[in-house]
C-alpha angles and dihedrals in degrees: 000000000000112000136183117221122189117211122194114193122199092215119348087188083076100094093216092052088048090051090053093048090048092054089050089051092049093048091048091052091054090051095046092246129140112240115195114191122191119191109221089197090210091294113129093203091051091048093051092046092052092050091047090050092053092047089050091050090054096233115191093239141003128218123191114204107206091329115136119223093241091067093057103025095134093048095047090050088055091047090054090050090052091045093241107156113233125199127185115213139181116014125055114265144177118271114264135180089213094080132054094226143350119214109188149139125269101254095192092054090046096054101034092051091050094047091047086056089055093049092048093049102035120061111221093357115207103198130200113203123210106194143171133201092196092112143009094261093059092049094048093047090050091051090049090051091053095044094049092050092046089052092052093087095235096315089117140017139191105249097182145342137208133188111228122212103224096199083090105018097173099051095036096045091050092049094046091049092048092051093047093050091049091053094039110032093163093061113132100191143029124203112202104195097205130041093235089066096054104085095044088050093052090048092051093051090052093049091049092047088230124163092215117127122226127224125186143139140290135010096265116169091257093046090052090049092051093048090051094047097051095243122155089281106098105167144357133202110235137187136171090255097154084072088076087067090051093050089049092054091045092053093046090048091054090045094052099038103033102020087237113162113248108258111227088197096051092113091059091066090058107026125199120258119232125206137170105222122202131164094282091052093050092051089049090052092049126185112058089345095241111139090192110042115186097236092053091048093049099042098083091049093051091049089050093050091047089057100040099041103030113143 
């Protein structure tokens, strides 16, 4: 049956969030559903307004891409009263009884694995940390960064940190990086906690003529290009995160068509895959360098739906 699904994204300028939303849109098109995506652009008021509009419209389902429940608590309470199923996807988030399920990456694993890579490949690493407290994922990643460096036994240290305002990630990331490099010219490494900070950070390193290496997240087109061209970006932590969107649609489909309760543990049956990607890994992957292309991630779900819901 035709359905309308509202999607509220924390920041669609984040390439990985955009990738997840795009998969949801593709899946919806295959099912004949209407998928409405609103980019919250890192603005809590805009995010709350988008969620409210979807609840007022009476959408069939609501998906939150990297949006924590505390940003839309009032709206999610109303959705629950209207029996609108709500699923969180993409970034790690705190548990909440206001959504039916949360399918997300392990933020501690993401950050600790990437920072351990920095420690293992950079002697006496002096790390600059670009962070954000905008959502739970940013806070957890930052904690994992600090904990991993603390556990290094003196092999690495945090040289400086800066909070980045993500309402304008490009301008603010570049300024934060420039200021940190000015204050700490001997820094060896920069950890950019979100993918939408990566390119601005690379640009700032180049303009400052710094030798610091940059580390961030996900094989976005720009990150792959930077890895191949030997820029300051040396590695990214990647995961097939768009799969969380596919699992959300799969659960909503079963809920609508079979009246099957949404399974909050559905992701455990098909866990995400985590990889540190550097230049060598990109060259081994070939093509566009993406280890987790959308069409490949979505294909088994389309096959499943074609079998289970064939007319």
